[in-house]
Backbone as CSV, one residue per row, in Angstrom:
resi,resn,N_x,N_y,N_z,CA_x,CA_y,CA_z,C_x,C_y,C_z
1,UNK,266.195,-149.250,115.297,264.856,-150.145,115.435,263.254,-149.627,114.911
2,UNK,263.603,-148.285,115.036,262.049,-147.652,114.087,262.273,-147.269,113.275
3,UNK,262.683,-147.640,112.731,263.115,-147.345,111.120,261.995,-147.791,110.167
4,UNK,261.519,-148.987,109.925,260.687,-149.851,109.590,259.442,-150.121,109.669
5,UNK,259.033,-149.362,110.695,257.864,-149.522,111.317,256.814,-148.604,110.376
6,UNK,255.669,-149.160,109.719,254.491,-148.404,109.365,253.441,-147.956,110.292
7,UNK,252.600,-147.097,109.717,251.588,-146.276,110.752,251.044,-147.176,111.421
8,UNK,250.358,-148.362,110.140,249.336,-149.213,110.557,249.713,-150.031,111.608
9,UNK,251.179,-150.662,111.661,251.774,-150.924,112.473,251.983,-150.273,113.961
10,UNK,252.341,-149.196,114.007,251.776,-148.532,115.192,250.917,-148.551,115.714
11,UNK,249.861,-148.156,114.947,248.285,-148.077,115.108,247.834,-149.556,115.858
12,UNK,247.920,-150.638,115.458,247.669,-151.416,115.699,248.331,-152.181,116.878
13,UNK,249.549,-151.710,117.466,250.288,-151.826,118.872,249.449,-151.113,119.478
14,UNK,249.107,-149.765,119.277,248.783,-148.765,120.351,247.144,-149.288,120.782
15,UNK,246.233,-149.654,119.514,244.840,-150.648,120.013,245.025,-151.749,120.579
16,UNK,245.948,-152.517,120.437,246.208,-153.481,121.417,246.888,-153.510,123.068
17,UNK,247.551,-151.878,122.843,247.729,-151.686,124.307,246.515,-151.213,124.989
18,UNK,245.456,-150.678,124.136,244.325,-150.400,125.147,243.531,-151.835,125.310
19,UNK,243.210,-152.235,123.751,241.658,-153.562,124.071,242.422,-155.123,124.813
20,UNK,243.838,-155.086,124.969,244.429,-156.181,125.838,243.703,-156.080,127.615
21,UNK,243.995,-155.093,127.870,243.761,-155.084,128.988,242.095,-154.941,129.706
22,UNK,241.580,-154.036,128.325,240.851,-153.405,128.632,239.411,-154.563,129.311
23,UNK,239.555,-155.483,127.690,238.043,-156.747,127.129,239.132,-157.642,127.900
24,UNK,240.436,-157.990,128.268,240.400,-159.335,129.054,240.255,-158.892,130.497
25,UNK,239.598,-157.720,130.989,239.382,-157.544,132.331,237.593,-157.857,132.210
26,UNK,237.514,-157.237,131.376,235.799,-157.384,131.666,235.412,-159.011,130.954
27,UNK,236.318,-159.340,130.254,236.326,-161.123,130.015,236.444,-162.333,132.027
28,UNK,237.372,-161.633,132.230,237.983,-162.185,133.430,236.360,-161.778,134.219
29,UNK,236.293,-161.086,134.584,235.111,-160.320,135.753,233.496,-161.188,134.947
30,UNK,233.332,-161.306,133.913,232.207,-161.975,133.456,232.725,-163.767,133.674
31,UNK,233.860,-164.151,133.832,234.294,-165.412,134.127,233.992,-166.200,135.426
32,UNK,234.191,-164.434,136.291,233.994,-165.277,137.703,232.846,-165.220,138.455
33,UNK,232.040,-163.796,137.649,230.391,-163.937,138.248,229.945,-163.413,136.864
34,UNK,229.456,-164.360,136.817,228.798,-163.832,134.967,227.769,-163.219,134.763
35,UNK,226.810,-163.178,135.785,226.010,-161.896,135.902,226.300,-160.482,136.380
36,UNK,226.977,-160.829,137.584,227.136,-159.671,138.172,228.569,-158.510,136.705
37,UNK,229.271,-159.627,136.663,230.330,-158.918,135.229,229.319,-158.868,134.607
38,UNK,228.431,-159.152,133.852,227.707,-158.920,132.804,226.836,-157.494,132.717
39,UNK,226.631,-157.441,134.050,225.834,-155.834,134.421,226.432,-154.590,134.841
40,UNK,228.001,-154.993,134.607,228.933,-154.148,134.977,228.812,-153.086,133.261
41,UNK,229.256,-152.215,133.467,229.343,-150.718,132.629,229.556,-151.578,130.866
42,UNK,230.809,-151.789,130.722,230.803,-152.055,129.303,230.408,-153.267,128.763
43,UNK,229.167,-153.988,129.652,228.615,-154.864,128.607,226.733,-154.882,129.753
44,UNK,227.003,-153.683,130.171,225.246,-153.785,130.749,224.375,-153.430,129.603
45,UNK,224.575,-152.686,128.655,223.749,-152.667,127.086,223.090,-154.254,127.119
46,UNK,224.168,-154.546,126.463,224.061,-156.524,126.348,223.403,-157.266,127.386
47,UNK,223.515,-156.871,128.688,222.740,-157.266,129.918,220.680,-156.691,129.602
48,UNK,221.180,-155.645,129.410,219.708,-155.539,129.498,218.863,-155.548,127.982
49,UNK,219.461,-155.505,127.618,219.089,-156.115,125.950,218.414,-157.566,126.259
50,UNK,219.278,-158.630,126.590,218.918,-160.033,126.946,217.966,-160.081,127.654
51,UNK,217.484,-159.317,128.927,216.774,-159.524,129.438,215.554,-159.044,129.101
52,UNK,215.919,-157.367,128.421,213.969,-156.905,128.233,213.591,-157.349,127.228
53,UNK,214.567,-157.649,125.885,213.763,-157.971,124.662,213.540,-159.263,124.368
54,UNK,215.226,-159.739,124.598,214.456,-161.537,124.036,214.223,-162.619,125.339
55,UNK,214.005,-161.631,126.545,213.796,-162.335,127.915,214.489,-163.650,127.983
56,UNK,215.510,-163.380,127.995,216.032,-164.787,128.518,216.105,-165.346,129.920
57,UNK,216.062,-166.310,130.515,216.296,-166.923,131.817,217.673,-166.472,132.495
58,UNK,217.752,-167.225,133.828,218.920,-167.325,134.381,220.274,-167.928,133.389
59,UNK,220.337,-168.947,133.169,221.017,-170.192,133.005,221.486,-169.052,131.314
60,UNK,220.263,-169.014,130.301,220.446,-168.748,129.348,221.302,-167.612,129.269
61,UNK,221.287,-166.732,129.950,221.875,-165.174,129.965,223.022,-165.348,130.899
62,UNK,223.607,-166.663,131.700,225.018,-167.025,132.043,225.473,-167.682,130.706
63,UNK,224.963,-168.536,130.285,225.606,-168.852,128.664,226.160,-167.787,127.532
64,UNK,224.929,-166.637,127.842,225.300,-165.557,126.731,226.188,-165.151,127.199
65,UNK,226.862,-164.165,128.609,227.692,-163.523,128.795,228.948,-164.545,128.751
66,UNK,228.800,-165.819,129.086,229.980,-166.809,128.728,230.676,-166.320,127.475
67,UNK,229.309,-166.353,126.673,230.078,-166.152,125.154,230.440,-165.039,124.424
68,UNK,230.058,-163.809,125.264,230.079,-162.748,124.899,231.674,-162.301,125.700
69,UNK,231.837,-162.744,126.767,233.683,-162.591,127.399,234.346,-163.521,126.427
70,UNK,233.833,-165.315,126.106,234.844,-165.405,124.936,235.146,-164.965,124.082
71,UNK,234.171,-164.843,123.242,234.568,-163.176,122.029,235.487,-162.268,121.998
72,UNK,235.321,-161.327,123.559,236.076,-160.768,124.384,237.745,-161.207,124.173
73,UNK,237.942,-162.481,124.693,239.402,-162.952,124.620,239.961,-163.280,123.979
74,UNK,238.760,-163.713,122.350,239.416,-164.386,121.273,240.439,-163.294,120.501
75,UNK,239.054,-161.834,120.886,239.779,-160.573,120.302,241.064,-160.059,120.816
76,UNK,241.149,-160.114,122.612,242.399,-160.428,123.141,243.444,-161.497,122.481
77,UNK,243.022,-162.728,122.113,244.515,-162.856,122.176,245.128,-163.081,120.929
78,UNK,244.320,-162.351,119.419,244.669,-162.349,118.074,245.575,-160.883,118.711
79,UNK,244.955,-160.168,119.396,246.118,-158.705,119.717,247.175,-159.101,119.925
80,UNK,247.350,-160.285,121.082,248.960,-160.512,121.446,249.415,-161.501,120.562
81,UNK,248.981,-162.289,119.607,249.507,-162.533,118.651,250.136,-161.515,117.861
82,UNK,249.319,-160.661,117.611,249.873,-159.529,116.898,250.944,-158.922,117.296
83,UNK,251.065,-158.587,118.449,252.146,-158.331,119.277,253.637,-158.866,119.137
84,UNK,253.292,-159.919,119.461,254.468,-161.371,119.553,254.992,-161.205,118.351
85,UNK,254.131,-160.945,116.572,254.399,-161.093,115.481,255.810,-159.924,115.182
86,UNK,255.005,-159.075,115.766,255.633,-157.689,116.062,257.328,-157.523,116.162
87,UNK,257.261,-158.629,117.035,258.831,-158.446,117.591,259.668,-159.120,117.019
88,UNK,259.595,-159.839,115.647,259.743,-160.577,114.950,259.956,-159.816,113.643
89,UNK,261.378,-158.629,113.084,262.250,-157.896,112.298,261.060,-158.460,110.687
90,UNK,261.764,-159.320,110.144,261.164,-159.967,109.274,259.798,-160.272,109.203
91,UNK,259.238,-160.595,109.849,257.850,-160.418,109.896,256.713,-159.151,109.607
92,UNK,257.410,-158.300,110.940,256.953,-156.543,110.585,257.192,-156.222,109.143
93,UNK,258.146,-156.689,108.433,258.762,-155.900,107.668,257.712,-156.382,106.431
94,UNK,257.301,-157.090,106.090,257.046,-157.895,105.089,255.261,-158.066,105.462
95,UNK,255.116,-157.602,106.395,253.335,-157.339,106.682,252.786,-158.567,107.364
96,UNK,253.476,-159.620,108.022,252.968,-160.961,108.044,252.176,-160.903,109.567
97,UNK,252.480,-159.959,109.872,251.572,-159.877,111.359,249.858,-159.430,111.230
98,UNK,249.794,-158.417,109.875,248.882,-158.497,109.230,247.298,-159.191,109.588
99,UNK,247.833,-160.620,109.402,246.525,-161.198,109.214,246.240,-161.554,110.851
100,UNK,246.848,-161.371,111.894,246.304,-161.429,113.278,245.457,-160.045,113.633
101,UNK,246.048,-159.373,112.795,245.678,-157.329,113.705,243.906,-157.755,112.647
102,UNK,244.019,-157.594,111.190,242.615,-158.328,110.578,241.645,-159.153,111.366
103,UNK,241.966,-159.923,112.016,241.212,-160.792,112.496,240.622,-160.364,114.143
104,UNK,241.672,-159.581,114.864,241.438,-159.063,115.655,240.267,-157.722,115.591
105,UNK,240.626,-157.301,114.521,239.720,-156.155,114.185,238.586,-156.087,113.529
106,UNK,238.431,-157.420,112.772,237.171,-157.954,112.737,236.130,-158.247,113.334
107,UNK,236.717,-159.652,114.743,235.949,-159.610,115.752,235.655,-158.302,116.639
108,UNK,236.540,-157.768,116.815,235.762,-156.482,117.223,235.062,-156.180,117.249
109,UNK,235.712,-155.306,115.800,234.291,-154.426,115.374,233.148,-155.325,115.331
110,UNK,232.696,-156.872,115.224,231.091,-157.468,115.146,230.932,-157.273,116.432
111,UNK,231.619,-157.694,117.681,231.390,-157.294,118.931,230.792,-155.942,119.285
112,UNK,231.501,-154.934,118.725,231.201,-153.633,119.225,230.215,-152.859,118.580
113,UNK,230.204,-153.280,117.585,228.802,-153.069,116.866,227.886,-153.258,117.210
114,UNK,227.209,-154.828,117.487,226.354,-155.535,118.386,225.923,-154.769,119.506
115,UNK,227.056,-154.617,120.193,226.830,-153.914,121.788,226.499,-152.492,121.287
116,UNK,226.640,-151.971,120.551,226.055,-150.496,120.585,224.565,-150.465,119.901
117,UNK,224.580,-151.642,119.043,223.131,-151.659,118.816,222.448,-151.977,119.939
118,UNK,222.430,-152.890,120.845,221.867,-153.405,121.794,221.684,-152.086,122.578
119,UNK,223.076,-151.073,123.001,222.806,-149.795,123.507,221.661,-149.149,123.386
120,UNK,221.782,-149.025,121.773,220.522,-148.291,121.329,219.579,-148.578,121.536
121,UNK,219.333,-149.557,121.688,217.895,-149.986,121.581,217.156,-149.948,123.160
122,UNK,218.108,-150.284,124.020,218.177,-149.854,125.329,217.539,-148.688,125.837
123,UNK,218.877,-147.863,125.506,218.607,-146.274,125.451,219.826,-146.338,126.830
124,UNK,220.837,-147.237,126.988,221.713,-146.807,127.565,222.984,-146.305,126.989
125,UNK,222.868,-144.672,127.283,223.526,-143.635,126.311,225.222,-143.610,127.101
126,UNK,225.346,-144.016,127.921,227.178,-144.754,128.631,227.994,-145.351,127.666
127,UNK,227.120,-146.514,127.732,227.440,-147.860,126.763,227.425,-147.312,125.822
128,UNK,226.907,-147.100,124.788,226.291,-146.560,123.422,227.594,-145.695,123.375
129,UNK,228.196,-144.735,124.060,229.183,-143.603,123.517,230.331,-144.744,123.835
130,UNK,231.054,-145.592,124.433,231.818,-146.374,125.110,232.025,-147.505,123.655
131,UNK,230.866,-148.301,123.058,231.031,-149.172,122.083,230.848,-147.983,120.992
132,UNK,230.257,-147.241,120.741,230.766,-146.321,119.315,232.031,-145.672,119.167
133,UNK,232.803,-145.291,120.278,234.083,-144.974,120.487,234.988,-146.352,120.114
134,UNK,235.077,-147.239,120.654,235.700,-148.871,120.182,235.304,-149.370,118.518
135,UNK,234.493,-148.642,118.128,233.897,-149.222,117.163,234.538,-148.083,116.093
136,UNK,234.718,-147.098,116.541,235.448,-145.983,115.683,237.173,-146.587,115.806
137,UNK,237.403,-146.825,116.664,238.569,-147.156,116.877,239.233,-148.106,116.029
138,UNK,238.551,-149.197,115.927,238.699,-150.284,115.151,238.260,-150.356,113.699
139,UNK,237.258,-149.559,113.638,236.960,-148.852,111.999,238.192,-148.455,111.289
140,UNK,239.001,-147.449,112.384,239.462,-146.616,111.530,241.089,-147.177,111.563
141,UNK,241.470,-148.237,112.059,242.879,-148.911,111.969,242.877,-149.722,110.827
142,UNK,241.531,-150.350,110.523,241.071,-151.165,109.371,241.282,-150.204,108.062
143,UNK,240.992,-149.236,108.383,240.644,-148.514,107.143,242.701,-147.816,106.699
144,UNK,243.248,-147.578,107.824,244.769,-146.998,108.036,245.234,-148.694,107.472
145,UNK,244.592,-149.815,107.728,245.693,-150.958,107.079,245.390,-150.885,105.762
146,UNK,244.192,-150.913,105.407,243.843,-151.220,104.090,244.356,-150.575,103.024
147,UNK,244.646,-149.337,103.462,245.545,-147.902,102.416,247.488,-147.916,102.285
148,UNK,247.029,-148.431,103.586,248.844,-149.026,103.869,249.214,-150.062,103.532
149,UNK,249.399,-150.303,102.244,250.132,-151.621,102.068,251.759,-151.661,102.608
150,UNK,252.762,-153.255,102.701,253.646,-153.108,102.881,254.559,-152.696,101.372
151,UNK,255.648,-152.398,101.785,256.309,-152.337,100.325,257.106,-152.864,100.036
152,UNK,257.594,-153.754,98.929,257.919,-154.513,98.314,259.257,-154.537,97.862
153,UNK,259.715,-155.525,98.242,261.239,-155.395,97.941,261.516,-155.045,96.815
154,UNK,262.458,-154.493,96.373,262.701,-153.138,95.016,263.603,-155.117,94.442
155,UNK,262.980,-154.629,93.040,263.650,-155.991,92.054,264.975,-155.587,91.396
156,UNK,266.057,-155.893,91.696,267.311,-155.586,90.953,267.800,-156.859,89.475
157,UNK,267.731,-156.172,88.198,268.591,-156.904,87.250,270.213,-156.447,87.307
158,UNK,270.615,-157.716,87.391,272.185,-157.687,87.296,272.259,-158.002,85.884
159,UNK,273.578,-157.052,85.143,273.733,-157.394,83.731,275.112,-158.163,84.005
160,UNK,275.558,-159.154,83.273,276.952,-159.509,83.117,278.209,-158.552,82.729
161,UNK,278.017,-157.671,81.959,278.513,-156.302,81.661,278.171,-155.483,80.499
162,UNK,278.410,-154.315,79.980,277.864,-153.709,78.845,277.181,-154.395,77.613
163,UNK,276.549,-153.803,77.368,275.427,-154.713,76.411,276.055,-154.432,75.001
164,UNK,276.235,-155.018,74.013,276.531,-154.779,72.472,275.611,-154.591,71.910
165,UNK,275.695,-153.806,70.699,274.019,-153.624,69.894,273.462,-154.388,69.266
166,UNK,273.639,-155.889,69.104,273.165,-156.774,69.171,272.499,-157.241,70.009
167,UNK,272.673,-157.168,71.216,271.860,-158.107,72.303,270.757,-157.139,73.021
168,UNK,269.377,-156.826,73.014,268.583,-156.632,73.576,268.709,-156.572,75.032
169,UNK,268.032,-155.734,75.528,268.467,-155.778,77.344,266.846,-155.895,77.703
170,UNK,266.908,-157.333,78.496,265.136,-157.975,78.913,265.539,-158.593,80.169
171,UNK,264.388,-158.300,80.762,265.024,-158.595,82.202,265.480,-159.679,82.559
172,UNK,265.211,-160.965,81.848,265.264,-162.357,81.860,266.771,-162.370,81.423
173,UNK,267.557,-161.507,80.570,269.327,-161.507,80.472,269.758,-161.152,81.650
174,UNK,270.153,-162.633,82.123,271.090,-161.706,83.357,271.329,-162.975,84.246
């Protein structure tokens, strides 16, 4: 079963195993209680930045929290789509699941980078380490995905028999 798994496929599956439960739980906590969920450790830097630097009021902070949760759930959804596509061997061999992984990596990197910048602006070191670690995981997976491409199917040329001296061996002779 594991003969045709590439490094980026396994790396993407491991990332999905981390990001799906971690980010879904954070998004769920924000949807249940937007203000309390926003001030938990994974999102506290965003909350402090919104309140301190942008001076957002109550409802605006709730809307920003819901937008952050929606972004995290979008990343979770693309990682889930990637895992579903990995279950189909033909799609996995051809690299058909790479688009879902690329979208998840791009959106996740954007969210983690923005959260890391906000954490550095407000001086929240624990959140800065968390978001920097997540960003490095996502960027590392993107680099592996760019370097390792799916192998192309070998092209075979069939000939009808031994060629005489008068026939040229061309690819379209078959």
